[in-house]
DSSP file (Angstrom, degrees, kcal/mol; ACC not computed):
  #  RESIDUE AA STRUCTURE BP1 BP2  ACC     N-H-->O    O-->H-N    N-H-->O    O-->H-N    TCO  KAPPA ALPHA  PHI   PSI    X-CA   Y-CA   Z-CA
    1    1 A X     >        0   0    0      0, 0.0     4,-2.3     0, 0.0     5,-0.2   0.000 360.0 360.0 360.0 -41.9   32.4   70.9   -0.4
    2    2 A X  H  >  +     0   0    0      1,-0.2     4,-2.4     2,-0.2     5,-0.2   0.889 360.0  52.9 -62.1 -38.6   28.7   71.5   -0.8
    3    3 A X  H  > S+     0   0    0      2,-0.2     4,-2.5     1,-0.2    -1,-0.2   0.900 109.0  49.4 -64.0 -40.1   29.1   71.7   -4.6
    4    4 A X  H  > S+     0   0    0      2,-0.2     4,-2.7     1,-0.2    -2,-0.2   0.907 111.0  49.3 -65.1 -41.4   30.9   68.3   -4.6
    5    5 A X  H  X S+     0   0    0     -4,-2.3     4,-2.4     2,-0.2    -2,-0.2   0.916 112.0  49.0 -63.3 -42.1   28.2   66.8   -2.5
    6    6 A X  H  X S+     0   0    0     -4,-2.4     4,-2.1     2,-0.2    -2,-0.2   0.916 112.2  47.5 -64.1 -43.8   25.5   68.2   -4.8
    7    7 A X  H  X S+     0   0    0     -4,-2.5     4,-2.3     1,-0.2    -2,-0.2   0.915 112.4  49.4 -63.3 -42.8   27.3   66.9   -7.9
    8    8 A X  H  X S+     0   0    0     -4,-2.7     4,-2.6     1,-0.2    -1,-0.2   0.886 108.8  53.7 -64.2 -38.1   27.7   63.5   -6.4
    9    9 A X  H  X S+     0   0    0     -4,-2.4     4,-2.1     2,-0.2    -1,-0.2   0.902 108.4  49.3 -62.3 -41.3   24.0   63.5   -5.4
   10   10 A X  H  X S+     0   0    0     -4,-2.1     4,-2.0     2,-0.2    -2,-0.2   0.909 111.0  49.4 -63.1 -42.3   23.1   64.2   -9.1
   11   11 A X  H  X S+     0   0    0     -4,-2.3     4,-2.6     1,-0.2    -2,-0.2   0.904 109.5  52.6 -63.0 -41.3   25.4   61.4  -10.2
   12   12 A X  H  X S+     0   0    0     -4,-2.6     4,-2.4     1,-0.2    -2,-0.2   0.897 107.7  51.3 -61.0 -40.7   23.8   59.0   -7.7
   13   13 A X  H  X S+     0   0    0     -4,-2.1     4,-2.1     2,-0.2    -1,-0.2   0.897 110.5  48.7 -64.1 -40.3   20.3   59.9   -9.0
   14   14 A X  H  X S+     0   0    0     -4,-2.0     4,-2.4     2,-0.2    -2,-0.2   0.918 110.6  51.0 -64.9 -43.1   21.4   59.1  -12.5
   15   15 A X  H  X S+     0   0    0     -4,-2.6     4,-3.0     1,-0.2     5,-0.3   0.903 108.6  51.9 -60.5 -40.8   22.9   55.8  -11.4
   16   16 A X  H  X S+     0   0    0     -4,-2.4     4,-2.9     1,-0.2     5,-0.3   0.928 109.3  49.9 -60.8 -44.6   19.7   54.9   -9.7
   17   17 A X  H  X S+     0   0    0     -4,-2.1     4,-2.0     2,-0.2    -2,-0.2   0.913 113.9  45.4 -59.4 -44.4   17.8   55.7  -12.9
   18   18 A X  H  X S+     0   0    0     -4,-2.4     4,-2.4     2,-0.2    -2,-0.2   0.937 116.0  44.4 -66.9 -48.3   20.1   53.5  -14.9
   19   19 A X  H  X S+     0   0    0     -4,-3.0     4,-2.7     2,-0.2     5,-0.2   0.926 113.2  50.9 -64.6 -44.9   20.2   50.5  -12.4
   20   20 A X  H  X S+     0   0    0     -4,-2.9     4,-2.1    -5,-0.3    -1,-0.2   0.918 113.2  46.0 -58.6 -44.8   16.4   50.6  -11.9
   21   21 A X  H  X S+     0   0    0     -4,-2.0     4,-1.8    -5,-0.3    -1,-0.2   0.892 112.0  50.9 -65.7 -40.3   15.8   50.6  -15.7
   22   22 A X  H  X S+     0   0    0     -4,-2.4     4,-2.3     2,-0.2     5,-0.2   0.920 110.8  48.0 -64.7 -44.0   18.3   47.8  -16.2
   23   23 A X  H  X S+     0   0    0     -4,-2.7     4,-2.9     1,-0.2    -1,-0.2   0.913 109.9  52.9 -63.2 -41.9   16.8   45.6  -13.5
   24   24 A X  H  < S+     0   0    0     -4,-2.1    -1,-0.2    -5,-0.2    -2,-0.2   0.862 112.3  45.5 -62.3 -35.6   13.3   46.2  -15.0
   25   25 A X  H  < S+     0   0    0     -4,-1.8    -1,-0.2     1,-0.1    -2,-0.2   0.874 118.5  41.6 -74.3 -37.1   14.5   45.1  -18.4
   26   26 A X  H  < S+     0   0    0     -4,-2.3     2,-0.6     1,-0.2    -2,-0.2   0.834 118.1  42.9 -81.1 -33.5   16.4   42.0  -17.1
   27   27 A X     <  -     0   0    0     -4,-2.9     2,-0.7    -5,-0.2    -1,-0.2  -0.943  69.2-154.9-122.8 112.9   13.8   40.8  -14.6
   28   28 A X        +     0   0    0     -2,-0.6     2,-0.3    -3,-0.1    -3,-0.1  -0.768  36.3 146.8 -85.7 118.5   10.1   40.8  -15.4
   29   29 A X        -     0   0    0     -2,-0.7     4,-0.1    -5,-0.1    -2,-0.1  -0.997  56.4-136.5-152.8 148.1    8.2   41.0  -12.1
   30   30 A X  S    S+     0   0    0     -2,-0.3     2,-0.5     2,-0.1    -1,-0.1   0.644  95.9  73.4 -78.0 -13.9    5.0   42.4  -10.8
   31   31 A X  S    S-     0   0    0     -3,-0.0     2,-0.9    68,-0.0    50,-0.1  -0.872  96.7-115.4 -99.7 130.6    7.0   43.6   -7.8
   32   32 A X     >  +     0   0    0     -2,-0.5     4,-0.5     1,-0.2    -2,-0.1  -0.513  41.3 169.8 -69.9 103.8    9.3   46.5   -8.4
   33   33 A X  H  >  +     0   0    0     -2,-0.9     4,-2.6    -6,-0.2     5,-0.2   0.665  59.8  76.7 -91.1 -17.7   12.8   45.0   -7.9
   34   34 A X  H  > S+     0   0    0      1,-0.2     4,-2.5     2,-0.2     5,-0.2   0.932  98.0  44.5 -60.0 -47.7   14.9   47.9   -9.2
   35   35 A X  H  > S+     0   0    0      1,-0.2     4,-2.8     2,-0.2    -1,-0.2   0.866 111.6  55.7 -64.5 -35.5   14.5   50.0   -6.1
   36   36 A X  H  X S+     0   0    0     -4,-0.5     4,-2.2     2,-0.2    -2,-0.2   0.944 110.2  44.3 -59.9 -49.6   15.1   46.9   -4.0
   37   37 A X  H  X S+     0   0    0     -4,-2.6     4,-2.6     2,-0.2     5,-0.3   0.910 114.1  50.7 -62.8 -43.9   18.5   46.3   -5.8
   38   38 A X  H  X S+     0   0    0     -4,-2.5     4,-2.6    -5,-0.2     5,-0.2   0.945 112.3  45.4 -59.7 -50.3   19.4   50.0   -5.6
   39   39 A X  H  X S+     0   0    0     -4,-2.8     4,-2.1     1,-0.2    -1,-0.2   0.868 114.3  48.4 -67.2 -36.0   18.7   50.2   -1.8
   40   40 A X  H  X S+     0   0    0     -4,-2.2     4,-2.2    -5,-0.2    -1,-0.2   0.943 114.4  44.3 -68.3 -47.0   20.5   47.0   -1.0
   41   41 A X  H  X S+     0   0    0     -4,-2.6     4,-2.5     1,-0.2    -2,-0.2   0.901 114.7  50.2 -65.2 -38.8   23.6   47.9   -3.0
   42   42 A X  H  X S+     0   0    0     -4,-2.6     4,-2.5    -5,-0.3    -1,-0.2   0.892 109.6  50.5 -65.0 -39.8   23.6   51.4   -1.6
   43   43 A X  H  X S+     0   0    0     -4,-2.1     4,-2.0    -5,-0.2    -2,-0.2   0.905 111.7  48.5 -63.9 -41.9   23.2   50.1    2.0
   44   44 A X  H  X S+     0   0    0     -4,-2.2     4,-2.1     2,-0.2    -2,-0.2   0.948 113.2  45.8 -63.1 -49.5   26.2   47.8    1.5
   45   45 A X  H  X S+     0   0    0     -4,-2.5     4,-2.7     1,-0.2    -2,-0.2   0.892 110.8  53.2 -63.9 -39.4   28.4   50.4    0.0
   46   46 A X  H  X S+     0   0    0     -4,-2.5     4,-2.7     1,-0.2     5,-0.2   0.903 107.2  52.6 -62.6 -39.2   27.5   52.9    2.7
   47   47 A X  H  X S+     0   0    0     -4,-2.0     4,-2.2     2,-0.2    -2,-0.2   0.918 110.2  48.2 -59.3 -43.4   28.5   50.3    5.3
   48   48 A X  H  X S+     0   0    0     -4,-2.1     4,-1.7     2,-0.2    -2,-0.2   0.929 112.7  48.0 -60.8 -46.1   31.8   49.9    3.5
   49   49 A X  H  < S+     0   0    0     -4,-2.7    -2,-0.2     1,-0.2     6,-0.2   0.921 113.5  46.3 -63.4 -45.4   32.4   53.7    3.4
   50   50 A X  H  < S+     0   0    0     -4,-2.7    -1,-0.2     1,-0.2    -2,-0.2   0.884 115.3  46.8 -65.7 -38.3   31.5   54.2    7.1
   51   51 A X  H  < S+     0   0    0     -4,-2.2     2,-0.3    -5,-0.2    -1,-0.2   0.742  86.7 104.5 -76.9 -23.4   33.6   51.3    8.2
   52   52 A X    ><  -     0   0    0     -4,-1.7     3,-0.5     1,-0.2    66,-0.1  -0.421  51.2-166.6 -67.7 120.7   36.7   52.2    6.2
   53   53 A X  T 3  S+     0   0    0     65,-0.4    -1,-0.2    -2,-0.3    -4,-0.0   0.696  88.6  60.9 -77.1 -18.1   39.4   53.8    8.4
   54   54 A X  T 3  S+     0   0    0      2,-0.1     2,-0.6    -3,-0.0    -1,-0.2   0.632  84.5  93.4 -81.6 -13.3   41.2   55.0    5.2
   55   55 A X  S <  S-     0   0    0     -3,-0.5     2,-0.0    -6,-0.2     0, 0.0  -0.712  70.7-142.9 -86.9 120.6   38.2   57.1    4.2
   56   56 A X     >  -     0   0    0     -2,-0.6     4,-2.5     1,-0.1     5,-0.2  -0.264  26.4-104.9 -75.2 167.4   38.4   60.7    5.3
   57   57 A X  H  > S+     0   0    0      1,-0.2     4,-2.1     2,-0.2     5,-0.1   0.834 119.9  54.5 -65.4 -32.3   35.4   62.7    6.5
   58   58 A X  H  > S+     0   0    0      2,-0.2     4,-2.4     1,-0.2    -1,-0.2   0.923 110.0  46.3 -66.3 -42.6   35.3   64.7    3.3
   59   59 A X  H  > S+     0   0    0      1,-0.2     4,-3.2     2,-0.2     5,-0.5   0.912 111.6  52.2 -65.0 -42.0   35.2   61.5    1.2
   60   60 A X  H  X>S+     0   0    0     -4,-2.5     4,-2.2     1,-0.2     5,-0.9   0.893 110.3  49.1 -60.3 -39.3   32.5   60.1    3.5
   61   61 A X  I  X>S+     0   0    0     -4,-2.1     5,-1.7     3,-0.2     4,-0.8   0.934 115.8  41.6 -66.6 -45.7   30.5   63.2    3.0
   62   62 A X  I  <>S+     0   0    0     -4,-2.4     5,-2.6     3,-0.2    -2,-0.2   0.941 126.9  31.8 -68.7 -47.1   30.7   63.2   -0.8
   63   63 A X  I  <>S+     0   0    0     -4,-3.2     5,-3.1     3,-0.2     6,-0.3   0.940 128.0  37.4 -77.5 -47.7   30.2   59.5   -1.2
   64   64 A X  I  <5S+     0   0    0     -4,-2.2     5,-0.3    -5,-0.5    -3,-0.2   0.969 130.7  25.5 -70.9 -55.0   27.9   58.8    1.7
   65   65 A X  I  <<S+     0   0    0     -5,-0.9    -3,-0.2    -4,-0.8    -4,-0.1   0.925 133.9  31.6 -77.2 -45.6   25.7   61.9    1.7
   66   66 A X  I  ><S+     0   0    0     -5,-1.7     4,-2.3     3,-0.2     5,-0.2   0.991 127.0  27.6 -76.9 -74.4   26.0   62.9   -1.9
   67   67 A X  I  ><S+     0   0    0     -5,-2.6     4,-1.7     1,-0.2    -3,-0.2   0.938 131.1  35.8 -59.3 -53.8   26.5   59.9   -4.1
   68   68 A X  H  ><S+     0   0    0     -5,-3.1     4,-2.7     1,-0.2    -1,-0.2   0.802 114.4  57.4 -76.0 -27.2   24.7   57.3   -2.0
   69   69 A X  H  4 S+     0   0    0     -5,-0.3    -1,-0.2    -6,-0.3    -2,-0.2   0.876 113.2  40.9 -65.7 -37.1   22.1   59.8   -0.8
   70   70 A X  H  < S+     0   0    0     -4,-2.3    -2,-0.2     1,-0.1    -1,-0.2   0.787 117.3  50.1 -77.2 -28.5   21.2   60.5   -4.4
   71   71 A X  H  < S+     0   0    0     -4,-1.7    -2,-0.2    -5,-0.2    -3,-0.2   0.937 103.8  59.0 -77.1 -49.4   21.4   56.8   -5.3
   72   72 A X     <  -     0   0    0     -4,-2.7     2,-0.3    -5,-0.1   -33,-0.1  -0.399  66.3-164.0 -83.2 160.8   19.3   55.2   -2.6
   73   73 A X     >  +     0   0    0    -38,-0.2     4,-0.9     1,-0.1   -34,-0.1  -0.856  25.1 173.3-153.2 111.6   15.6   56.1   -2.1
   74   74 A X  H  > S+     0   0    0     -2,-0.3     4,-2.3     2,-0.2     5,-0.2   0.851  88.0  56.4 -78.2 -38.1   13.3   55.5    0.8
   75   75 A X  H  > S+     0   0    0      1,-0.2     4,-2.5     2,-0.2     5,-0.2   0.910 106.3  47.8 -65.0 -43.3   10.5   57.5   -0.7
   76   76 A X  H  > S+     0   0    0      1,-0.2     4,-2.7     2,-0.2    -1,-0.2   0.902 111.5  51.9 -64.4 -39.1   10.3   55.5   -3.9
   77   77 A X  H  X S+     0   0    0     -4,-0.9     4,-2.0     2,-0.2    -2,-0.2   0.907 110.6  48.6 -62.3 -41.1   10.3   52.3   -1.9
   78   78 A X  H  X S+     0   0    0     -4,-2.3     4,-2.1     2,-0.2    -2,-0.2   0.934 112.8  46.5 -64.2 -46.9    7.4   53.6    0.2
   79   79 A X  H  X S+     0   0    0     -4,-2.5     4,-2.8     1,-0.2     5,-0.2   0.908 110.7  53.0 -63.6 -42.1    5.4   54.7   -2.8
   80   80 A X  H  X S+     0   0    0     -4,-2.7     4,-2.2     1,-0.2    -1,-0.2   0.897 108.9  49.9 -61.4 -39.4    6.0   51.4   -4.6
   81   81 A X  H  X S+     0   0    0     -4,-2.0     4,-2.1     2,-0.2    -1,-0.2   0.912 111.5  48.1 -65.4 -41.8    4.8   49.5   -1.6
   82   82 A X  H  X S+     0   0    0     -4,-2.1     4,-2.2     2,-0.2    -2,-0.2   0.915 111.1  50.9 -64.6 -42.3    1.6   51.6   -1.4
   83   83 A X  H  X S+     0   0    0     -4,-2.8     4,-0.5     1,-0.2    -2,-0.2   0.890 108.7  52.0 -62.9 -38.5    1.0   51.1   -5.1
   84   84 A X  H >< S+     0   0    0     -4,-2.2     3,-1.1    -5,-0.2    -1,-0.2   0.928 110.4  48.4 -60.9 -44.0    1.4   47.4   -4.7
   85   85 A X  H >< S+     0   0    0     -4,-2.1     3,-1.2     1,-0.3     8,-0.2   0.864 107.5  55.4 -64.2 -36.7   -1.2   47.4   -1.9
   86   86 A X  H 3< S+     0   0    0     -4,-2.2    -1,-0.3     1,-0.2    -2,-0.2   0.563  80.8  90.4 -75.0  -7.2   -3.6   49.5   -4.0
   87   87 A X  T << S-     0   0    0     -3,-1.1    -1,-0.2    -4,-0.5    -2,-0.2   0.725 103.6 -97.8 -63.3 -18.9   -3.5   46.9   -6.7
   88   88 A X  S <> S+     0   0    0     -3,-1.2     4,-0.7     1,-0.3    -1,-0.2   0.116  72.6  36.0 115.9 137.4   -6.4   45.3   -5.0
   89   89 A X  H  > S-     0   0    0      2,-0.2     4,-1.6     1,-0.1    -1,-0.3   0.131  87.2 -70.9  82.9 166.8   -7.4   42.6   -2.6
   90   90 A X  H  > S+     0   0    0      1,-0.2     4,-2.4     2,-0.2     5,-0.2   0.845 128.0  58.6 -64.9 -35.3   -5.8   41.0    0.5
   91   91 A X  H  > S+     0   0    0      1,-0.2     4,-2.7     2,-0.2    -1,-0.2   0.906 104.3  51.1 -62.6 -40.9   -3.1   39.3   -1.5
   92   92 A X  H  X S+     0   0    0     -4,-0.7     4,-2.4     2,-0.2    -1,-0.2   0.894 110.2  48.9 -64.1 -40.2   -1.9   42.7   -2.9
   93   93 A X  H  X S+     0   0    0     -4,-1.6     4,-2.5    -8,-0.2    -1,-0.2   0.905 112.0  49.5 -65.7 -40.7   -1.7   44.1    0.7
   94   94 A X  H  X S+     0   0    0     -4,-2.4     4,-2.6     2,-0.2    -2,-0.2   0.928 111.3  48.5 -63.4 -45.6    0.2   41.1    1.8
   95   95 A X  H  X S+     0   0    0     -4,-2.7     4,-2.6     1,-0.2    -2,-0.2   0.912 112.2  49.7 -60.4 -43.2    2.6   41.3   -1.1
   96   96 A X  H  X S+     0   0    0     -4,-2.4     4,-2.4     2,-0.2    -2,-0.2   0.915 111.6  47.7 -63.1 -44.1    3.1   45.0   -0.4
   97   97 A X  H  X S+     0   0    0     -4,-2.5     4,-2.6     2,-0.2     5,-0.2   0.908 113.6  47.5 -65.0 -41.8    3.8   44.4    3.3
   98   98 A X  H  X S+     0   0    0     -4,-2.6     4,-2.8     2,-0.2     5,-0.2   0.897 110.7  52.6 -64.9 -40.0    6.2   41.6    2.5
   99   99 A X  H  X S+     0   0    0     -4,-2.6     4,-2.2    -5,-0.2    -2,-0.2   0.938 112.8  43.7 -59.6 -48.8    8.0   43.8   -0.1
  100  100 A X  H  X S+     0   0    0     -4,-2.4     4,-2.1     2,-0.2    -2,-0.2   0.919 116.3  46.6 -65.0 -44.7    8.4   46.6    2.5
  101  101 A X  H  X S+     0   0    0     -4,-2.6     4,-2.8     1,-0.2     5,-0.2   0.900 112.5  50.1 -65.8 -40.7    9.6   44.3    5.3
  102  102 A X  H  X S+     0   0    0     -4,-2.8     4,-2.8    -5,-0.2     5,-0.3   0.896 109.9  50.7 -65.1 -39.8   12.0   42.4    3.0
  103  103 A X  H  X S+     0   0    0     -4,-2.2     4,-2.2    -5,-0.2    -1,-0.2   0.921 113.1  45.7 -64.7 -42.3   13.5   45.7    1.8
  104  104 A X  H  X S+     0   0    0     -4,-2.1     4,-2.3     2,-0.2    -2,-0.2   0.951 116.7  43.8 -64.3 -49.6   14.0   46.9    5.3
  105  105 A X  H  X S+     0   0    0     -4,-2.8     4,-2.2     1,-0.2    -2,-0.2   0.921 116.7  45.7 -63.7 -44.7   15.5   43.6    6.6
  106  106 A X  H  X S+     0   0    0     -4,-2.8     4,-2.7    -5,-0.2    -1,-0.2   0.872 111.5  53.2 -67.9 -36.2   17.7   43.1    3.6
  107  107 A X  H  X S+     0   0    0     -4,-2.2     4,-2.4    -5,-0.3    -2,-0.2   0.911 109.8  47.7 -63.9 -42.5   18.9   46.7    3.7
  108  108 A X  H  X S+     0   0    0     -4,-2.3     4,-2.4     2,-0.2    -2,-0.2   0.914 113.3  48.3 -63.3 -42.4   19.9   46.3    7.3
  109  109 A X  H  X S+     0   0    0     -4,-2.2     4,-2.5     2,-0.2    -2,-0.2   0.903 111.4  49.9 -64.5 -41.1   21.7   43.1    6.5
  110  110 A X  H  X S+     0   0    0     -4,-2.7     4,-2.4     2,-0.2    -2,-0.2   0.905 111.5  48.5 -64.8 -41.5   23.5   44.7    3.6
  111  111 A X  H  X S+     0   0    0     -4,-2.4     4,-2.6     2,-0.2    -2,-0.2   0.918 112.1  49.2 -63.8 -43.2   24.6   47.6    5.7
  112  112 A X  H  X S+     0   0    0     -4,-2.4     4,-2.5     2,-0.2    -2,-0.2   0.902 110.9  50.2 -62.9 -41.0   25.8   45.2    8.4
  113  113 A X  H  X S+     0   0    0     -4,-2.5     4,-2.9     2,-0.2     5,-0.2   0.910 110.8  49.4 -63.6 -42.2   27.7   43.2    5.8
  114  114 A X  H  X S+     0   0    0     -4,-2.4     4,-2.0     2,-0.2    -2,-0.2   0.911 111.3  48.7 -62.9 -42.6   29.3   46.4    4.5
  115  115 A X  H  < S+     0   0    0     -4,-2.6    -2,-0.2     2,-0.2    -1,-0.2   0.905 114.6  46.4 -62.2 -41.4   30.3   47.5    8.0
  116  116 A X  H  < S+     0   0    0     -4,-2.5    -2,-0.2     1,-0.2    -1,-0.2   0.917 115.1  45.3 -66.9 -44.1   31.7   44.1    8.6
  117  117 A X  H  <        0   0    0     -4,-2.9    -1,-0.2     1,-0.2    -2,-0.2   0.778 360.0 360.0 -72.0 -26.8   33.6   43.9    5.3
  118  118 A X     <        0   0    0     -4,-2.0   -65,-0.4    -5,-0.2    -1,-0.2   0.475 360.0 360.0 -78.9 360.0   35.0   47.4    5.6
């Protein structure tokens, strides 16, 4: 089981890299939106997985802990917010705070939607 979780985590990390890069190519923004998209989609899918009565505990462990644990990233979101704040000035700090707050609020909403839909 641990090997499956580890493999799924690696796959999740690769998916995060691909999605983050795709969003960066499609949407030109001074705010890093790739991590935002990754964390929202991961929160939604985790809500679905947790809510699904058809999903066994082994599948939840592999998909929830492994795949989605490797896919989503709190640490990158935190670093991106700090880097935004360090860009300079009060406006940069405001943008960084809004970015962090929006990611948290939207992530909670996405998880709730996934739980509801599942």
